[in-house]
C-alpha positions, 0 to 999 in steps of 0.5 A: 500500500505504501508503494501505491501511495508513493507512486500516486504522490509522485504522479501528483507532483504537478503545478499547484495553483491553490494559492490563487483561490479564495479559501471560502470558495474552496470550502464552499465548492469542494463537492462541485470540484469532486463531481468534476472528476466523475465522468460526464457528471462534470456537466453538473458543476460546469453549469451549477458552479459557474461563479466559482473559480475553484470549481471551474479549475476542476471542471476544466481538469475533469472535462479534459479527462472525460474527453480524452478518455472517451476518445481513447476508449472509442478508438481502442474499441474500434481497433479491437474489431481487427481480428488478428491483433484484437487481443493487443488492443484489449490489453491496451484498453485495460491498461488505459482504464487503469490509467484513467482510474488513477487520474480520477483518484488523483483529481478527486483527492486534490479536490477533496483536500482543497488543492488546485493541482493539474492532473499529470500529462493532460492537466496543462490544457485549458478549455475553460477560462 
């Protein structure tokens, strides 16, 4: 378990913007920030917490994660239709699922702990201002 926590902390060593957000905003919008990482439930805080800069930070992260996950899973599902190498894409799809699960965990942990940290790899992209 310590190894998993160490790896998670290592992956979560990304840029931290927490100091830029109001503490009251963070406390009042933690639930919305957490919802942002639950797949397409990201739409709830997108519309319900428009005024919260903290929630919008996490909505941006969750929206990018949802889009990337959807695109990758669709592409891999299509590639599994190729009979000769189908098993390779099943394995890649399983690994991708684990990677996305870890990203969800990191995002939820950051949101619940009141931190505004980028997700690994995809966190530097911005869709929302």
